[in-house]
C-alpha positions, 0 to 999 in steps of 0.5 A: 490732206493733213495726216495725223492727229489734232493737237499734235501734227494737225491744228485745229485749223487745218483739221476744219480744211479736211472735214470740209474736203471729206464732207465735199467726198460725202456729197459727191457720193450722194450725187454720184447715187442720187444723181443730183443733189436736189433729191436731198430731203433731210440731213439726217445725222453726220457721223465724225471720227476725228483723229487727236492727241490723247490730250486734245478736247476740241472735237467738236470745234472741227466738226463744226465745219462740216455741220455748218457747211451742210446748213450753208449747202441745203439750209436750215430746214432740211441741212440741220442734222444730228451729230456724232463726234467721237476722237480716236486714236488712229485713222486709216492712211493717217487721215485727221478725219473720217465722215459718214453720212445719213441722207433722207432723199425723194 
């Protein structure tokens, strides 16, 4: 939604919006595979790559938007997860964020 690098072309707030949109896409894929999100037993891990300016250091703030959203949707027990956040200089199609999830299901 917001092409470019966080801290240069994209504000932290807009990068958080893009992160939430990317998480919705991840959850849509999970729902498509499982048929329902009710089969999610645990969000195990959230991985995020944030396309960032060289001197940008708020990648964790951007990923907090997705982490908080998972807890909002699934509750603390299911939605709490481990996380990896990596800053990088380029992502495909000038995306500001790329996410993937590891999900345990029933």
